[in-house]
N, C-alpha and C positions, 0 to 999 in steps of 0.2 A: 764783425757786425755784432752789435750786442742787441738785447731785447729793446732797448730804446732807439737803437739806430737801425732805421729799415735798410734793407737791400737796395742799392740804387744800380740801375743799369750803368754798363761802362761809358756810355755817352752822356750821362747824367741826366736823361729826359724823364726817367720814370723811377719810382719806387715800386717794389713788389710787396703787396699786402695779401696774405692768404692765397697766394698764386695769382693774383691780377696786377696789372701794371695801373699806376695812378701817376698822373702827370706831376713832375716837380714844379716849384716855383721857377720863374724865369731868373736865371741867374744874372741877367744884365740888369736888373732893377737895382738902383741904389739903395744901400742898407737902410738909410733912414724911410725911405718909401716902403720898401718891403716891411719894416717892422711897423709901420702905422697901418698897412693893410692886414697884416697878421693880427694885430690888436682889435681891429674892427672885425674880423673873422671870428675871434674868439668871442667877443661880445655879441655877435650875431647868433653865434652858436649855443651860448647861454640864454640868449632871448629865445631860441626855438625850444628849449628845454622848459623854461618857466612858461610859455604859452602852451605847451603840451601839458604840463602838470596842471594849468589852470584851464584846460580844456577850452582854449579861445583860439578858433580857426583863424580868424582875421590877424591877429597878432602873431600867430605862426607863420602864417602866409607872408607877411612883411618881414618877419625875422629871416625866413628862408629867402626872400629876395636880396637880403642883407648879405646873407652868406654867398649866393649867387654872384653879387656884385663883387665882393671881396676876392672870390676865388677867380673870377674873370681879370681882375685888376692884378693878382699874383701870377697869371698865366697858366693857372691849373685847369680852367674851361675856356672856353671859345676858341678863337683862332690859335694855333701853335705858335710858340714863340721862336723856334728854330727856323731857318730860312733855306735849308736844303732841298726842300719840297718831299721830305719824307712824311709818310702819312702818321695819323695820330692812332695809337694803339691802345689809349686810355680804356680801363674797364675790361680790357680783354685777358682771358686766360694767358698767361706768360707762355705757355706750352703751344699756343696757336699763333704765335708772332715769331718774327725773325730773331728773337731774343730766346728761344726755346733752348738751343744747344748751350748757349752762355749759362742759362738757369739752371740746366741739368749739371754742368760742371760746378757750379758755385753752390748750389742748394743741397746737393746729395751730402756733402760731408757735415751740413748742419742739421740733417734729418734725425 
């Protein structure tokens, strides 16, 4: 793991950012589709920043809706993309999830 490569859970469902779990992109998405949605997500994030700088709440709302649409299409929000019935632990502290022991084992050497 490097500074630019986030720690990913062994099952590939989450990355760990500052001790919290964040859902990964659905690995079943075809690469061209994934890339198109990532590009839309980045444009929407830039639009959020621009709207905030311009103090334009309507534009910010529209841009945030674009972020949400892209994240849902990527599988990072909304219904989970896995099919085994496992719950979603997005935004939870990793220490309060079934990944706690794994995280203790892999994070300790990196601290």
